[in-house]
C-alpha positions as CSV (number, residue, x, y, z in Angstrom):
1,M,-50.5,-51.8,25.9
2,P,-49.4,-54.4,28.5
3,A,-48.2,-53.0,31.8
4,G,-44.7,-54.4,31.2
5,G,-44.5,-52.4,27.9
6,C,-45.5,-49.2,29.7
7,T,-42.9,-49.8,32.4
8,L,-40.2,-50.4,29.7
9,L,-41.0,-47.2,27.9
10,S,-41.2,-45.2,31.1
11,V,-37.6,-46.2,32.1
12,M,-36.1,-45.6,28.6
13,P,-34.0,-42.4,28.2
14,L,-35.8,-39.7,26.2
15,P,-33.4,-39.7,23.2
16,I,-33.5,-43.4,22.8
17,L,-37.3,-43.4,23.2
18,L,-37.7,-40.7,20.6
19,N,-35.4,-42.5,18.2
20,T,-37.4,-45.7,18.6
21,V,-40.7,-44.0,18.1
22,L,-39.5,-41.8,15.1
23,G,-37.7,-44.6,13.4
24,F,-34.2,-43.3,14.2
25,Q,-34.8,-39.9,12.6
26,L,-32.9,-37.9,15.3
27,C,-29.3,-36.9,14.6
28,P,-26.6,-38.8,16.5
29,S,-24.9,-36.7,19.2
30,H,-21.7,-35.0,18.2
31,C,-22.8,-35.1,14.5
32,L,-24.5,-32.7,12.2
33,C,-27.4,-33.7,10.0
34,Y,-28.6,-32.0,6.8
35,E,-31.6,-32.3,4.5
36,S,-33.9,-34.2,6.9
37,S,-31.0,-36.4,8.1
38,D,-30.1,-37.6,4.6
39,L,-26.6,-36.3,5.1
40,V,-24.9,-37.1,8.4
41,D,-21.6,-35.3,9.1
42,C,-19.5,-36.9,11.9
43,Q,-16.2,-35.7,10.6
44,S,-13.3,-35.1,13.0
45,R,-15.3,-35.6,16.2
46,G,-12.8,-37.9,18.0
47,L,-15.1,-40.9,17.5
48,V,-13.7,-44.4,18.3
49,Q,-16.7,-46.2,16.8
50,V,-19.6,-45.6,14.4
51,P,-22.2,-43.5,16.4
52,P,-25.4,-45.3,17.2
53,S,-28.8,-44.3,15.9
54,V,-27.8,-43.0,12.5
55,P,-31.1,-42.2,10.8
56,H,-32.4,-45.0,8.5
57,G,-32.8,-42.7,5.6
58,T,-29.2,-41.5,5.6
59,W,-27.6,-41.7,2.1
60,L,-24.2,-40.1,3.0
61,L,-22.4,-40.8,6.2
62,D,-19.1,-38.9,6.8
63,L,-16.8,-40.4,9.4
64,R,-13.5,-39.0,8.2
65,G,-10.8,-37.9,10.5
66,N,-11.8,-39.8,13.6
67,K,-10.0,-42.4,15.8
68,M,-11.6,-45.6,14.8
69,T,-9.4,-48.7,14.8
70,E,-12.2,-51.1,13.9
71,V,-15.8,-51.1,12.9
72,R,-18.0,-53.1,15.2
73,T,-20.6,-55.6,14.2
74,G,-24.0,-54.0,13.6
75,S,-22.7,-50.5,13.0
76,F,-24.5,-50.1,9.7
77,I,-27.5,-52.4,10.2
78,G,-30.7,-50.8,8.8
79,L,-28.9,-48.2,6.7
80,W,-30.5,-49.5,3.4
81,S,-30.4,-46.1,1.8
82,L,-26.7,-45.4,2.4
83,K,-24.9,-44.7,-0.9
84,V,-21.8,-42.9,0.3
85,L,-19.6,-44.0,3.2
86,L,-16.5,-42.0,4.1
87,M,-14.1,-43.4,6.6
88,S,-10.7,-42.0,5.5
89,N,-8.1,-40.6,7.9
90,N,-8.9,-43.0,10.8
91,S,-6.6,-45.7,12.2
92,I,-8.5,-48.8,10.9
93,Q,-6.0,-51.6,10.9
94,T,-8.0,-54.7,9.9
95,L,-11.3,-55.6,8.3
96,Q,-12.2,-58.6,10.3
97,P,-14.7,-60.9,8.5
98,Q,-16.6,-61.5,11.8
99,S,-17.0,-57.7,12.5
100,T,-16.4,-55.1,9.9
101,F,-17.5,-57.4,7.0
102,Q,-20.7,-58.2,8.7
103,S,-21.3,-54.5,9.2
104,L,-20.6,-53.7,5.6
105,S,-22.6,-56.6,4.2
106,S,-25.9,-54.8,5.0
107,L,-24.9,-51.9,2.7
108,Q,-26.3,-53.6,-0.5
109,F,-26.9,-50.2,-2.2
110,L,-23.6,-48.5,-1.3
111,E,-22.0,-46.9,-4.3
112,R,-18.9,-45.2,-2.9
113,L,-16.7,-46.4,-0.1
114,D,-13.6,-44.4,1.1
115,L,-11.2,-46.2,3.4
116,S,-8.1,-44.3,2.4
117,F,-5.4,-43.1,4.8
118,N,-5.9,-45.9,7.3
119,Q,-3.6,-48.8,8.3
120,L,-5.1,-51.7,6.5
121,R,-2.6,-54.5,5.9
122,W,-4.9,-57.0,4.1
123,L,-8.5,-57.4,2.8
124,P,-10.7,-60.3,3.9
125,L,-11.5,-62.9,1.2
126,A,-15.2,-62.0,1.5
127,F,-14.7,-58.3,1.5
128,S,-16.7,-57.7,-1.7
129,Q,-19.6,-59.9,-0.7
130,S,-23.0,-58.0,-0.6
131,L,-21.3,-54.8,-2.0
132,S,-22.2,-55.5,-5.6
133,S,-23.6,-52.0,-6.1
134,L,-20.2,-50.4,-5.3
135,Q,-18.9,-48.1,-8.1
136,E,-16.0,-46.4,-6.4
137,L,-13.6,-47.8,-3.9
138,R,-10.7,-45.9,-2.3
139,L,-8.0,-47.9,-0.5
140,D,-5.1,-45.6,-1.1
141,H,-2.5,-44.7,1.5
142,N,-2.8,-47.9,3.5
143,L,-0.4,-50.8,4.2
144,L,-1.7,-53.4,1.8
145,Q,1.0,-55.9,0.6
146,H,-0.9,-58.4,-1.5
147,L,-4.2,-58.6,-3.5
148,D,-6.1,-61.9,-3.7
149,S,-8.7,-62.5,-6.4
150,A,-11.4,-63.5,-3.8
151,S,-11.2,-60.1,-2.1
152,L,-12.6,-58.2,-5.1
153,S,-14.5,-61.0,-6.7
154,E,-18.0,-59.5,-6.5
155,F,-17.3,-55.9,-7.5
156,E,-19.0,-56.3,-10.9
157,N,-20.1,-52.7,-11.0
158,L,-16.9,-51.1,-9.8
159,R,-15.7,-48.3,-12.1
160,K,-13.0,-46.6,-10.0
161,L,-10.4,-48.5,-7.8
162,D,-7.7,-46.6,-6.1
163,L,-4.9,-48.7,-4.5
164,S,-2.2,-46.1,-4.7
165,Y,0.5,-45.7,-2.1
166,N,0.3,-49.0,-0.5
167,R,3.1,-51.7,-0.3
168,I,1.8,-54.1,-2.9
169,R,4.5,-56.3,-4.3
170,A,2.4,-59.1,-5.8
171,M,-1.1,-59.6,-7.1
172,D,-3.0,-62.7,-8.0
173,V,-3.1,-62.6,-11.8
174,R,-6.9,-63.0,-11.5
175,A,-7.2,-60.2,-8.9
176,F,-9.2,-58.0,-11.3
177,S,-10.9,-60.7,-13.3
178,S,-14.4,-59.7,-12.0
179,L,-14.0,-56.0,-12.5
180,V,-15.3,-55.9,-16.1
181,R,-16.6,-52.3,-15.9
182,L,-13.5,-50.8,-14.4
183,S,-12.6,-47.5,-16.0
184,L,-9.9,-46.2,-13.7
185,L,-7.2,-48.3,-11.9
186,N,-4.7,-46.4,-9.7
187,L,-1.7,-48.5,-8.6
188,E,0.8,-45.6,-8.2
189,G,3.4,-45.7,-5.4
190,N,3.5,-49.4,-4.8
191,R,6.3,-52.0,-5.2
192,L,5.4,-53.8,-8.3
193,N,8.2,-55.2,-10.4
194,V,6.5,-56.7,-13.4
195,L,3.3,-56.0,-15.3
196,K,2.1,-59.5,-16.0
197,D,0.3,-61.0,-19.0
198,G,-3.3,-61.8,-18.0
199,L,-3.6,-59.4,-15.1
200,L,-5.8,-57.0,-17.1
201,S,-7.3,-59.6,-19.4
202,R,-11.0,-58.5,-18.8
203,Q,-10.4,-54.7,-18.6
204,Q,-11.7,-53.8,-22.0
205,S,-13.4,-50.7,-20.5
206,L,-10.3,-49.5,-18.7
207,E,-9.6,-45.9,-19.7
208,V,-6.9,-44.8,-17.1
209,L,-4.1,-47.1,-15.8
210,L,-1.7,-45.4,-13.4
211,L,1.4,-47.3,-12.5
212,S,3.9,-44.6,-11.8
213,H,6.4,-44.7,-8.9
214,N,6.7,-48.5,-8.7
215,N,9.7,-50.7,-9.4
216,I,8.5,-52.0,-12.8
217,S,11.3,-53.0,-15.1
218,V,9.4,-55.5,-17.3
219,I,6.1,-55.3,-19.2
220,E,5.3,-58.7,-20.5
221,P,4.4,-59.0,-24.2
222,E,0.6,-59.4,-23.9
223,A,0.0,-57.3,-20.7
224,L,-1.5,-54.3,-22.5
225,A,-3.2,-56.2,-25.3
226,P,-6.7,-56.4,-23.8
227,L,-7.0,-52.7,-23.1
228,R,-9.2,-51.5,-25.9
229,S,-10.3,-48.2,-24.3
230,L,-7.1,-47.0,-22.7
231,T,-6.6,-43.3,-23.0
232,L,-3.9,-42.7,-20.3
233,L,-1.0,-45.0,-19.2
234,G,1.2,-43.7,-16.5
235,L,4.6,-45.4,-16.2
236,Q,6.9,-42.6,-15.0
237,G,9.2,-43.1,-12.1
238,N,9.8,-46.9,-12.5
239,Q,12.9,-48.9,-13.3
240,M,12.6,-49.3,-17.0
241,V,15.8,-49.4,-19.0
242,H,14.5,-50.6,-22.4
243,I,11.1,-51.1,-23.9
244,R,9.8,-53.1,-26.9
245,F,7.9,-51.4,-29.6
246,K,5.7,-54.5,-30.0
247,T,4.5,-54.1,-26.4
248,F,2.8,-50.8,-27.2
249,M,1.6,-51.9,-30.7
250,K,-0.6,-54.4,-28.8
251,L,-2.7,-51.4,-27.7
252,Q,-5.5,-51.3,-30.2
253,T,-7.0,-48.0,-29.0
254,T,-8.2,-44.8,-30.7
255,T,-5.8,-42.5,-28.7
256,T,-3.5,-43.4,-25.8
257,H,-1.3,-40.9,-24.0
258,L,1.9,-42.4,-22.5
259,Q,3.8,-41.0,-19.5
260,M,7.3,-42.5,-19.4
261,S,9.8,-40.0,-17.8
262,S,11.9,-40.5,-14.7
263,N,13.0,-44.0,-15.6
264,P,16.7,-45.1,-15.8
265,W,16.8,-45.3,-19.6
266,T,19.8,-46.7,-21.4
267,C,20.0,-44.4,-24.4
268,D,21.2,-46.3,-27.4
269,C,20.1,-46.6,-31.0
270,E,17.6,-49.3,-30.2
271,L,15.8,-47.1,-27.6
272,Q,15.8,-44.2,-30.0
273,R,14.3,-46.3,-32.8
274,V,11.5,-47.6,-30.4
275,F,10.5,-44.1,-29.4
276,S,10.8,-42.9,-33.0
277,K,8.4,-45.6,-34.1
278,I,6.0,-44.8,-31.2
279,Q,6.0,-41.1,-32.2
280,H,5.0,-42.1,-35.7
281,V,2.0,-44.1,-34.6
282,R,-0.9,-41.7,-34.8
283,R,-2.9,-43.3,-31.9
284,L,0.1,-43.3,-29.5
285,H,1.4,-40.1,-27.9
286,V,4.3,-39.9,-25.5
287,F,3.1,-37.0,-23.4
288,D,6.4,-36.4,-21.6
289,Y,8.9,-37.3,-24.4
290,K,10.9,-34.1,-23.8
291,D,11.4,-35.1,-20.2
292,I,12.8,-38.5,-20.9
293,V,16.4,-38.3,-19.6
294,C,19.3,-40.8,-20.3
295,H,20.7,-42.6,-17.3
296,A,23.3,-44.6,-19.3
297,P,25.8,-44.8,-20.9
298,A,28.0,-42.4,-19.0
299,Q,28.6,-40.1,-21.9
300,Q,24.8,-39.6,-22.4
301,A,23.8,-39.4,-18.7
302,G,21.7,-36.4,-18.0
303,S,20.9,-35.7,-21.7
304,S,17.3,-35.8,-22.9
305,L,16.6,-38.4,-25.5
306,A,14.8,-35.8,-27.6
307,S,18.0,-33.6,-27.7
308,L,20.1,-36.4,-29.1
309,D,17.8,-36.7,-32.1
310,S,19.3,-39.3,-34.4
311,Q,22.8,-39.0,-33.1
312,L,22.7,-42.3,-31.3
313,C,22.0,-44.2,-34.4
314,I,24.4,-42.1,-36.5
315,A,27.1,-42.8,-33.9
316,E,26.2,-46.5,-33.9
317,T,26.3,-46.6,-37.7
318,A,29.7,-44.9,-37.7
319,S,31.0,-47.3,-35.1
320,V,29.7,-50.3,-37.1
321,L,31.2,-48.8,-40.3
322,V,34.6,-48.3,-38.7
323,I,34.5,-51.8,-37.3
324,T,33.4,-53.2,-40.7
325,I,36.2,-51.3,-42.5
326,T,38.8,-52.4,-39.9
327,V,37.7,-56.0,-40.4
328,M,37.7,-55.7,-44.1
329,L,41.2,-54.2,-44.1
330,A,42.4,-57.0,-41.8
331,V,40.9,-59.6,-44.1
332,I,42.4,-58.0,-47.2
333,G,45.8,-57.8,-45.4
334,A,45.6,-61.4,-44.5
335,L,44.7,-62.3,-48.1
336,V,47.6,-60.2,-49.4
337,K,50.0,-61.8,-47.0
338,A,48.7,-65.3,-47.8
339,E,49.1,-64.6,-51.5
340,H,52.6,-63.2,-50.9
341,N,53.6,-66.2,-48.9
342,R,52.1,-68.5,-51.6
343,K,54.2,-66.7,-54.3
344,N,57.3,-66.9,-52.2
345,K,56.8,-70.6,-51.7
346,Q,56.1,-71.1,-55.4
347,T,59.3,-69.2,-56.2
348,V,61.4,-71.3,-53.8
349,S,59.7,-74.4,-55.2
350,D,60.5,-73.4,-58.8
351,A,64.1,-72.6,-57.9
352,E,64.5,-76.0,-56.2
353,S,63.1,-77.7,-59.3
354,E,65.5,-75.9,-61.6
355,R,68.4,-76.8,-59.4
356,Q,67.5,-80.5,-59.3
357,E,67.1,-80.5,-63.1
358,K,70.7,-79.2,-63.5
């Protein structure tokens, strides 16, 4: 070995020297390693950055509950075996393309990524690049406001996506167009107003769609039509006043459970008929039908729709009948009066004719 090489090795600190010689097999300081360093536990260690010298053979790296605000370039270089990366409960604010993304891009075999309970406001356009093996992505409890199609464009193998409890108001209608294998999509606790046609156009494999606690008041006619495998649709806690039966008839599934309570329903005959029709469709089940409570009109407020049975339609039928009878009586009265006036005029006319003849 050249003299210079010997000098370099002689001045290197022992931990770094051993890591270099052993191929980064030593456990990072402040962390615990299990199963020959395959599992590295750095949870709640007060770390502000990814620790250096994580063993190359690591397949699970737990960084939850630390104080990271960013992930620096090169943090994950060489971790080709990493399959699970947990970074929830930190203070990560942004995923900068020039730093965090370049770090994540080396994780070509990563299958699970947890970034929940951070402070992310947006996702880089190239966020999904080189993460094509990812199967589960948690981004819940962040500050995301918008989803762009490019951010998720290469998640072809993604099966579970959790975006719950963010601040999402709008999504590119093509945001999920690449997620053809998605089986669970959680959008609970956001600020969505409308479920748009085309948003889920390629989600034939989607089994669970959770949309509760948004501001959804409209479900567009074809929004649910592509969902051939849907088993659970959560819509409770939104702003729905009425629904259309045809919207749910578009669901060509074997069995779908619907959750629709805690909406400001206007209970009238039309709404009762819609739910009655849904209840008679064998493949559709309103899981929380007994918990659906009327918000309007005032005389029905607080009553469950189920307790009203067919009263709404009976009352409406009675009202229509009363109105119809009233109108008919008014018409008959008008006809009788008109006939009476005609006869009076005829009598006067006849009397006038007789007088003239005399």
